[in-house]
C-alpha positions as CSV (number, residue, x, y, z in Angstrom):
1,X,-13.0,-9.6,29.7
2,X,-16.1,-11.7,29.3
3,X,-17.6,-12.7,26.1
4,X,-20.3,-10.0,26.6
5,X,-17.5,-7.5,27.0
6,X,-15.9,-8.5,23.8
7,X,-18.8,-8.2,21.7
8,X,-19.6,-4.9,23.3
9,X,-16.0,-3.8,22.3
10,X,-16.5,-5.1,18.9
11,X,-19.6,-2.7,18.4
12,X,-18.0,0.2,19.3
13,X,-16.6,2.4,16.3
14,X,-12.8,3.0,17.2
15,X,-11.1,6.1,16.3
16,X,-8.3,6.6,13.6
17,X,-5.9,6.3,16.4
18,X,-7.5,3.9,18.3
19,X,-7.2,2.2,15.1
20,X,-3.6,2.2,14.9
21,X,-2.8,1.5,18.4
22,X,-5.2,-1.7,18.3
23,X,-3.5,-2.7,14.9
24,X,-0.2,-2.1,16.3
25,X,-0.6,-4.3,19.4
26,X,-2.2,-6.9,17.1
27,X,-6.0,-6.7,18.1
28,X,-8.1,-8.7,16.3
29,X,-11.2,-6.3,16.7
30,X,-9.2,-3.4,15.3
31,X,-8.0,-5.1,12.5
32,X,-11.5,-6.2,11.5
33,X,-12.8,-2.5,11.9
34,X,-9.7,-1.2,9.7
35,X,-10.6,-3.8,7.1
36,X,-14.1,-3.0,7.2
37,X,-13.9,1.0,7.3
38,X,-11.4,1.4,4.6
39,X,-11.4,-2.0,2.0
40,X,-13.8,-0.3,-0.5
41,X,-11.2,2.6,-0.6
42,X,-8.4,0.4,-1.0
43,X,-10.4,-2.1,-3.5
44,X,-10.6,1.2,-5.8
45,X,-7.1,1.6,-5.8
46,X,-6.4,-1.9,-6.5
47,X,-8.9,-1.7,-9.5
48,X,-7.3,1.6,-10.6
49,X,-3.9,-0.3,-11.1
50,X,-4.9,-3.9,-11.8
51,X,-7.3,-3.4,-14.2
52,X,-9.5,-6.8,-13.4
53,X,-11.3,-7.8,-10.1
54,X,-9.7,-11.1,-9.5
55,X,-6.0,-9.4,-9.5
56,X,-7.6,-6.5,-7.6
57,X,-8.9,-8.8,-4.7
58,X,-5.6,-10.6,-4.4
59,X,-3.7,-7.3,-4.6
60,X,-6.0,-6.3,-1.4
61,X,-5.7,-9.4,0.3
62,X,-1.6,-9.2,0.3
63,X,-1.8,-5.5,0.8
64,X,-3.9,-5.8,4.0
65,X,-1.5,-8.4,5.1
66,X,1.2,-6.0,4.3
67,X,-0.5,-3.3,6.5
68,X,-1.1,-5.5,9.7
69,X,2.6,-6.2,9.5
70,X,3.7,-2.8,9.3
71,X,2.3,-0.6,12.2
72,X,5.3,-0.8,13.9
73,X,6.8,1.7,11.3
74,X,3.7,4.0,10.6
75,X,3.5,7.3,12.8
76,X,0.2,8.8,13.1
77,X,-0.3,12.3,13.0
78,X,-3.6,13.2,13.1
79,X,-7.0,12.6,11.4
80,X,-6.2,11.4,7.7
81,X,-3.0,10.0,8.2
82,X,-3.9,6.7,8.3
83,X,-6.1,6.0,5.1
84,X,-3.2,7.9,3.3
85,X,-0.6,5.8,4.6
86,X,-2.7,2.7,3.7
87,X,-3.4,4.2,0.2
88,X,0.5,4.5,-0.4
89,X,0.9,1.1,0.7
90,X,-1.3,-0.4,-1.8
91,X,-0.3,1.7,-4.6
92,X,3.3,0.7,-3.7
93,X,2.5,-2.9,-3.8
94,X,0.4,-2.6,-6.9
95,X,3.5,-1.0,-8.7
96,X,5.9,-3.6,-7.2
97,X,3.9,-6.5,-9.0
98,X,3.1,-4.2,-12.2
99,X,6.7,-4.2,-12.3
100,X,7.3,-7.8,-11.8
101,X,4.8,-8.6,-14.7
102,X,6.9,-6.1,-16.9
103,X,4.0,-4.1,-17.8
104,X,5.7,-1.5,-19.2
105,X,7.2,-3.4,-22.1
106,X,3.7,-4.2,-23.3
107,X,3.4,-0.4,-24.7
108,X,4.4,1.4,-27.7
109,X,6.1,5.0,-27.5
110,X,4.9,7.8,-29.7
111,X,6.7,8.5,-32.6
112,X,5.2,11.7,-33.1
113,X,7.0,14.2,-30.9
114,X,4.7,17.0,-31.8
115,X,1.9,15.4,-30.0
116,X,3.9,14.5,-27.0
117,X,5.3,18.1,-26.6
118,X,1.8,19.6,-27.1
119,X,0.3,17.2,-24.0
120,X,3.5,18.4,-21.8
121,X,2.8,22.1,-23.0
122,X,-0.9,21.8,-21.6
123,X,-0.8,19.3,-19.3
124,X,-4.2,20.2,-17.7
125,X,-6.3,19.1,-21.0
126,X,-7.8,15.9,-21.0
127,X,-11.3,14.3,-21.5
128,X,-14.6,16.3,-20.4
129,X,-14.9,14.4,-17.2
130,X,-17.1,16.6,-15.3
131,X,-20.3,15.4,-17.4
132,X,-19.8,11.8,-16.7
133,X,-20.5,9.8,-13.7
134,X,-17.2,8.8,-11.4
135,X,-18.1,5.4,-11.6
136,X,-17.9,5.3,-15.6
137,X,-14.6,7.0,-15.7
138,X,-13.2,4.7,-13.0
139,X,-14.1,1.9,-15.1
140,X,-12.9,3.5,-18.4
141,X,-9.6,4.0,-16.4
142,X,-9.3,0.4,-15.4
143,X,-10.0,-0.8,-18.8
144,X,-6.7,1.3,-20.2
145,X,-3.9,-0.9,-21.3
146,X,-1.8,-1.8,-18.3
147,X,1.3,0.4,-19.2
148,X,-1.0,3.5,-19.7
149,X,-3.0,2.7,-16.6
150,X,0.2,2.8,-14.6
151,X,1.5,6.0,-15.5
152,X,-2.1,7.6,-15.7
153,X,-2.7,6.7,-12.1
154,X,0.8,7.7,-10.8
155,X,0.6,11.3,-12.8
156,X,-2.8,12.1,-12.1
157,X,-3.8,10.2,-8.8
158,X,-0.3,10.5,-7.1
159,X,0.7,13.5,-8.5
160,X,4.2,12.4,-9.8
161,X,5.7,14.0,-12.5
162,X,7.9,12.1,-15.7
163,X,11.0,11.8,-13.7
164,X,9.4,10.4,-10.4
165,X,7.5,7.8,-12.5
166,X,10.3,7.0,-15.2
167,X,12.6,6.2,-12.1
168,X,9.9,4.0,-10.3
169,X,8.9,2.2,-13.5
170,X,12.5,2.1,-15.0
171,X,11.5,3.8,-18.3
172,X,12.8,6.7,-19.6
173,X,10.8,10.1,-19.3
174,X,9.6,10.7,-22.9
175,X,8.2,6.8,-22.3
176,X,6.3,8.0,-19.3
177,X,5.0,11.3,-21.0
178,X,3.9,9.3,-24.1
179,X,1.9,6.4,-21.9
180,X,0.3,9.5,-20.4
181,X,-0.5,11.0,-23.8
182,X,-1.9,7.8,-25.2
183,X,-4.2,7.1,-21.7
184,X,-5.8,10.4,-22.2
185,X,-6.5,10.2,-25.9
186,X,-8.1,6.8,-25.1
187,X,-10.1,8.3,-22.3
188,X,-11.2,11.3,-24.4
189,X,-12.5,8.9,-27.0
190,X,-14.4,6.5,-24.4
191,X,-15.8,10.1,-22.9
192,X,-17.1,11.5,-25.8
193,X,-18.6,8.0,-27.1
194,X,-20.3,7.8,-23.6
195,X,-21.6,11.4,-23.8
196,X,-23.1,10.8,-27.6
197,X,-24.7,7.6,-26.4
198,X,-26.3,9.6,-23.6
199,X,-27.3,13.0,-25.4
200,X,-25.0,15.2,-23.9
């Protein structure tokens, strides 16, 4: 293929399945399009877990290297399965890094078991997030202490229960639940403060 053919191919938007097949072959055009199409979403995941841009960018870079080398293990099963798989890879890589840095040892368990029990009994209660922009809420989540942020992400965004979270992070169920209580309390306070400042 001549240079004009390569440039024409680069301008074509590949389908999700074509991206998978191209990345599996190690095709640079497919890899570039994979990055350009999904880097924003993957960066959002990295920021949610890591809490600062420098660490998130480092994680994003390592995550894409891992993704490019893992396409032989990925089984495409229709539209949407590619970004979902990519998100899991990024989240798992973030958790590996957080475990390595022992972020859970930097948090304190709740002593008030009544507060913990109330949160477990009313899992859907939390800050009034419908009234604030998503960007602001994501910033509040990114600013949570590392342990709280990790458990909050796993529970809210990945839908994991405290038993699953405990196993993945090497902590007990009560510790996972207490981190979630504290994360919610901090977020509720930040949201309420933002609403007061904005006259809501």
